[in-house]
Structures are given as structure tokens and as C-alpha cells.
N, C-alpha and C positions, 0 to 999 in steps of 0.2 A: 608514532601512532598513539591514539587515545587509550588510556588505561581505565577500565571501570573502577569505580570507587571501591576501596577495600571493604570486604564483607566478611563477617564471621563464617567460618567453614569448619564443620565438625566431621570427623571420620564416620564412615558408615558403621552402624551397630553390628556387632558380631552376629553372624547367622543371617543377616539381611539379604545378602546376595544368594544364599541358598534358597530363601523363600521366593525371591524373584525368579530364580532358575526353575523352580518347581512350576511356576505359571507360564514362563515364556520360553523355556528350553534354550534351543540354539538361536532364538530371537532376542537374547540378551547378550550385549557386547561390552566387554571391559577393556578391549585392546585400544591402544593409543590412536590408531588410525581412524577408527569409527568415532571415538570420543572427540578427536580433533575436528573431524568433519562437522560435528554437531556443536562445536564450541567456537565456530568462526562467524564473522559478520561480513555482510556484503560491502561494508565501507571501512571506516578508519579505526574501529575498535580493536584492541588487542584480543587475541583468542582467550577464552576461558573455558576449560574442559569440564564436562560433567563427570561424575564418578562412574556412571554406568549409563548405557543407552539400551532401551527396550523398544521393540517394534510391535505395536499393538495391532490386532486383527479384528477386534470387536469392542463394543461399548462395555460388555461384561468384563473383558480383560482390563479395560481402563478402570472400572469400578474396583476390581480386585487389587490393581496396582495402587490406587489411591488409598484404599484401606490399609494396605501394608505400609505405605509411606507415612500416613498419619499416625499409625500405631508406633512407628519407629522414629517419628519426627524428622523425616527426610524430605527435603524440598523436591518438588516435581515440576518439570518445565515442559509444556507441550511444544511440539516441533512439527512443521509441515514440510515446506520446500526450502526453508532457510533464506528467503528472499527479502526479509524485512531489513531495514537499513538504519534503525535507531538502536541497535543492540537489543532488540525486543526479546530474542530467544537465548541470550547468553546466560548460562547458569552461574551467576555471580556468587552464589553460596554453595555451589556444587550440587550434589543430589542426583536425581534420575531425570534424564531427558526421555520423554515418551514420544517416539517418532510415529506419527499417524499416517504417514504417506502410503502405507500398505493397506489402510482402510479406504480403498478406492472404488467401492461399489456404487453404482447408480441404483438406488433402492427402488424408486418408482418415478414414472413420468405421467402426469395427469394432463393429457393433451387438451381436453375440453375445458379444464380449469386454468390452463396456462401456468402450471407449477410443477415442481419436481422435488424429490427428496434425495439427497446424496450423502455419502459418508464424507467425513472431514478431509480425507486424503485425495479426493477427486480433484484433478487439476482443471483449470479453466478451459484450456484447449481440448482436453479429453471430453468434457461435458458438451461443448459445442459441436464436436465431431459426432457425438452420439445423438444429439438433438436434430442435426441437419436434415435427416430424412423425414422428420416429423414436422418440418416447416417452422421450427421454433429455434430461438437462441437465447443465451444468457449474455446480457450486454456489458456487464462490469468488466473493464479491461485495464488493470493497473500497469500493463506493459509486460511484466514478468509472467511466466506461466506458473503462477502461484496456485497453492491448494485453496479450495473453497473455505476450508476451516481456518486457514491462516488469514484469508481475506476478511472473514467475519471477525476474527479476533482483533484485527488492526483497523477495522472499519474502512476497508480499502475503497478507493475511488478509481479514477482513471480517465481515459480519453473520451468515453461515452457519457460521462457524468452530466454534461450540460443538458442532455435530453432524457436520459434514463435514470439519473440519480446515482447514489452511492450504495454500498452494501447495506446501509441503514434502511434504504427504501426497498432493497431487493429481497430482504429476508422476511419470511412469514413466521417461521418458527425454528427453534433450535432444540436439539437434544444435548443435554449437558450433564457431565459428571461433576458434582459439587464437592467441596473440600471435606464434607462429612461422609463422602462415599455414596451419595444417592444419585440415581439416574433419573433426571427430571426432563420434562418437556415443557418449554416455556409458553407455548400457545398451540392452537389447532391450525387448520389450513384456511380458515375463514379469512377473507380479505380485510376485515376490520373486527375489532373487539374492544369492549369497554370493561372487560373482566379483570379487575384487580390491577396490581402494579404491572407495568410493562417490563417484564423480566427479559423479554427478547432484546429490547434496546439496551437494557442494563448490561447484558453480556456482550453485545456487539461493541467492539472497540476496547474491551477490558483487558486485552493482551494476555489472556490466560491467568489473570490474577484472581478471578472470582470463580472460575470453572473451566473444565476442559470440554470444548465443543466436539462432539463426535458425529452428529448428523445435522444437516441444514436443509430446511425447506425453502425453496427459492421461487420468486416470481419469474416467469418467462415471458418472452415477447415473440410475436410472429416475425419471421424473416421478411424484411421489406421487399416489395416487388422490384424496386430499382434502388441501386446504391451507386453514388458517384462521389469520387474524390477530386479535390482540387488543391493546387498549390499557388500561392501568390506572395511575392516579395514586396517589401516596402522600404522607403528611404529611412523611416524613423520607427522606433518602437511605439511612439505615440500614435502614429497612423495605423499601425497594425492593431493595437488594442482598441482604438476608436472604432475600427471596422467591426470588431466583434461586438462591442457594446451596442452600437447602433443597430446591428443586425438583430440582436436579441430584443432591443427596445421596440422594433417594429413587428416583432412576432415571427421572425424566421426560425423554424424549428431545427436549428443546427443539431446534427447527431453527434459530431465530433468537431472540435476546433482546438488546435494546438499552436502555441507560439514557440519559435526557436529563434534566438537572436543571432546576429551575424557570426559571433564566435562559435555558437553551437552548429550553425550550418557549415562552417568551415570544417569542424570536426566530423560531422555527418558525411560530408562529401568524401573526406579522406578515408573514413572507416568503412563506409558502405559502397564506395566506388561510384558515386553519383556526380551529377554535374549541375546541380541547382545553383542559382546565383547566391553568392555568399553575403546575403543581406538579411535583415530581419524578415522572417517568413512566417506565414500562417499555413497550416495544413488543415483542410476542411474535409468533412464527409457529410453527405446529404442522403436521407432515406425517404422513401415514399413511392408513389406511382411515377412512371416515367415523365409524365407531363408536369407533375408537382415538383419533382426533383429538378427538372430543367428550369422551372420558374424560380425555385430557390437559388439555383446557381446564378442565374441572370441578375437577380436582385442583389445578391451579395457581391457579384462582380461590379455592379454599378456603385455600390457603397465603397468598395475597395478603391475604385478609380478616384472617387472624391477625396480619399484619404492618402493619396500618393502611392497607391498600389500599382505594381507593374503588370506584366502579362499574367493572365488568369489561366493556368494550365490545368485542365480537368479531364477526367477519364472515367468511363464506365467499365473498363476491362478489369476483371478480378486480379489478373496477374500484376497489373500496374498498381492497383490499390494495395495488394499484398506487399509489393516492393516498397511502397511509400511508408506503410505503417511498420514494416519490419525495421526500416531505417529509424523511425521515431522510437520504437521499442528498444533499440540498441544505442540510443543517444547517450546514456550514462557511460557505457563502455567506450563510445567514441570520444567523449569529453575527457575521460580519465587518461586514455591512451594517447592523447596528444603529447604527453611526456613519457618517454620510456621509463619503466620501473616505478611510476607514480602510484599512489593510492588515492581513492576518491573519498570525498566528504560530500554527501548529498543532503541538502536541507530544503525545507519547504515552508511557505506561509500561505495564508489565504486572506483576502480582504474583500470588502464589498466592491462590486465591479465598477462602481462610480469612482473608486479610488485606485483602481488597478493600474492605470497608465502612469499615475504619479509614483506609485510604489515601485513599479518596474523601472521607470526612468531614473529615479533617485538611486535605486540599487545598482543599476548598470553604471551610472556615473561613479559610484564609489568603487565598484569592481575594476573600473578602468585605471584606477590609481593603485591597485594592489600589485604586489610583487610576484604573484603566481597566477596561472591561468584560471579563469572561472567563466562558466557559461550560464545562460538563463534559458529555461524552457518551461512550459506548463500548460495547464488546462484552463486557458483564459476564459472560457465560457462561464466558469463558476468562480472566477477570482483567485484561483490557485496557481502558484508558480513555484518552480524549483531553481535552486542555484547548485551547480556542481563544481566543486573545487578539485583541482588536480594537484596533489601535494607530494613533496619529497618525504617519504616515511621516516627519514633519518634527521629531518630538520625540525628542531624544537621551535625555531623562530617562525617557520611557516605554520606550524600547528597553532601557535599563539595568535598569529595574524588571522587565521581562519576562524578561530574561536571568537575573536573580536568582531570580525565582519559578520559572522552569524548572529552574534548578540545584537548588533545594530540593526540587522535585517528584522529580527523578531521585534525589537522595540519600535521600529518603523511601522510594522504591521499592526501591533497593538495600539499604537497612537491613532491608527485609522479605523479602530474598532474591529480589527481582524483577529486572526488566531495564529498561534505559534506553529501550528501544523494543520494542514488541510487533509492529509491522508497518511503521512508516515507514522503517526502515533508519537507517543512520548518516550517509551522504552527507557533507556539509560540517559539519552542525550539531552532531553528537554525538560527535565523535572523541575528545575527552578523557573523555567519559562511558564509552565503550567500554573505555578503558584502566583506569578506576576499577572497572568491572564485572568484567573478565576478567584484568587484570594481565598476568602473563607469557605467558598464552595469546595475547595480541596479538603478541608477538614471534614465535610460531610462525606466525601468519598472515602476518607480514612475510617469513618464510623462504619460505613457499609462494608469495607474490606475487613475490619476487625470482627464484625458480626458474622460475616459469611466464612471467613478464613481466620479463626482466632489464633492459630499457631503460625500464621504467615508462611505457609508451605507452598502455596501456588504461585510460581514464578516470582519469588521474592526479589525485592530490590528494584522493581519496575514501576513506572508511572509516578510514584511519590514515595517518600520515606514514611513508613508506618509509625 
């Protein structure tokens, strides 16, 4: 398994735990079980335990925590649901992990304005359950039932991004605790503003290195009158990707479109007890009026047929749609568990959609020559796809092989004017890739980090070396 780079780690100052205990009481944990839970990664990184975990209930408590940590020069790492997969929340320099999952109040919903404000620990599924009776929904769906704060911190995307965008487009305003202990609001609820620097976008995707997000104001959407899902398999990856690109080019407003290669479909069938053809497959979802949805389905069906698509299986039944997307959301676990006892390494890139078919095809050809299983899936509507490797955790040779394959995947994407990560973030795993992608722009990021967090206490060791 991958070991985070060695980082300096100082013992907690004398009396610091007493100060924390005075604020958090029994919501402060120093036991190994809780610390271990907050020092794990979803993928291949070795555990790194914080010195202490606290569970915050309010922005005011986070402010008090930050002031204590800054005074004692103790790192502080925000934590939501722990679903990030690039080691984004690992406390590599020790310190305090602040768990925001109990800050799970929905502060307000403004139905007429199509927005809401939630605390950082609210989970995606919780929010949509709350909104359902008001005819609204929050569309960003990264697969995991992540917290909204975590989704903001990593600039999450997901299956609906082709129509509804990413967290960057979904967020109107943030409430943030800064490294100097101030409680700031980055914007108001207006749908647009030209007032000063765009601090909201600066904080989105900063992975807790510039501030701790405690509240988020989100754009909402009306629940569509009709929703239909469809599945179609293809002889080739090229045919599947061409179907998506051509559909977008003629203006079909696809709500969701996911690709799963034949290896991934084999894993999904086995894991979710399904019987889909084990071929390169597209999962679609269409939103709109009943007649408009039917028109979209027929148009895409015709395009798929021209690109070697097979039977177009579609359904309006909620239970069938739920079954389909549940299988997609569990694709990571399906892929990893094709090998008993394996661990996963999930990586992602994003390229312009005109280069997507080439990038996926070249990647699949290289994976076919690898010594270990690997699957491809992704949000092809916006050029983003993932590779999931299933590795023997005790094999240094397999780790080295995956590192090399991942490096070539990133280089392939960058050569096509793409990015090293479409939605996973940089965390620990892709710091050198960020420098290759953006060059001197990373130095400007360092300037911002040093200005905002001069003691480098907010989630240190992530995104880039300061």
C-alpha cells in the first residue's frame, strides 16, 4: 500500500488537550478506534492517525478550535464522511481532525429562489429527501453519500454533471472559518455578483487548505416531470463514446450518461446480481416532460444504432432506475472485489470530449497488457473517466506497475490538453501532476496559501508542497 510522504510531526503542547476538552467535552476523542477511523483512506493509502478527533456542532465551535490550534501551532484537518480517494483528509502531520458530520442541519430552503443553506455535515441523500416534498432537488451526485461540505472542499462532480454542472456551478455562497479564526461569508444569495475577488470559487476545491467550510448555500432545481433511464451496450468503446459526443453535438440535453467498459460490466453483474450484457455499456438518464423525454430517448437510440449499439433498454419505473444507479454507484466496490482481499486504486482524468474516445481506447489497450485487473468507467458527457485498479496490498511489484500506468494515463490526458483530475482532487496522490499541468500557476497558489495560512496549519501536506 502507498505510504504518505514523511512529514514533520510534533507532539501536542502541554495543556492543549485540556483546552480542547473544555470546549468539546465528551465530543473529544483520543482513543485509537476513533482516531483510526479518521486516519483511513477509501483507497490505497496507508492509515495516518490524528492526535485527537473533535466533533463540532457549530461554526462558533470551529472558530474556537481554530484559535486554539493556531495559538498552539497544531494542524487542523476538516473531515466529513471520509469518502475522498486521493488521501485528501489524511492528517500527515498529526494534529486535530475536526469531524463536521454532526453539523447536519438544513438551515433554510428558499423555494421561490431555488436555493437552500445547509451545514457542512448534511449528506447529499439527506438533503434530497428533505427537498422532495417541496418539488426541488440538488443534482450533484458523486456516487458516494458524501457530505455537502466535503463535496465543496473537493469540487465534486458526478453522474449529473453533463446537464447540471459540478459543485463549482452549484454553490452560491460559503460560510468559512479562516486560519486566523475569522468567520466569513464569501458572497450573498444573489445569482451573480461582480463584487471583488471570487472567494467562493477560491474555497471550492481547496481541500481544507485555505479554510474550513461550515455552511453552504446551494442552487436547487425543480424535480423533472418525467425521468427515464436507459441502458445500451456496444461492440466498441469508440462506438459508445461517439454516441455520447454526437448526442451532445446535436443538442440532446442528457441528464446523466455514464460509460462502463466490458470489464466493469462483468464486475457490476457479479457484485449487484444483474444480467446486463458484459460489453461496453452506456447508462443514460433523461429529464423533462413525458413527450420531451420520449423524443430524447428515440433520438439517442437512433444515434446509438448507427454506432454499433445493441438493444436500447429503457424504463420510467423509479424502482428500476434506482436499481440501475445503485449498481453504478457501487462500481468501485464491484471492481475491487473481483479479487478477494484486494485494495483499490481509483484514478481519474478529464479531456476535451473530442479527444475522449482516443484517450479511453488508448488507456484500455494499455490496461489489457497489465498484470492486474483494471476497469474503466466515467462521466463521459463532460470528458471525465476513471480507472479502478484491483491490487494485492502486499505486492510491491503491483504497486509500482499501477504507479507507472497511472502516470502514463495522466501524461496522455495532459497531451490532449486535459487535466490530471476531473473530480477526485489532488490530495496526496497527484501533487507532481498538478505542477506538470499548471507549471508556474502552482507558485501563485503557494503565494495564496502562505498569505491566508502563514503557519501552514490547515490540512498541511495537501495539493502542493508549500
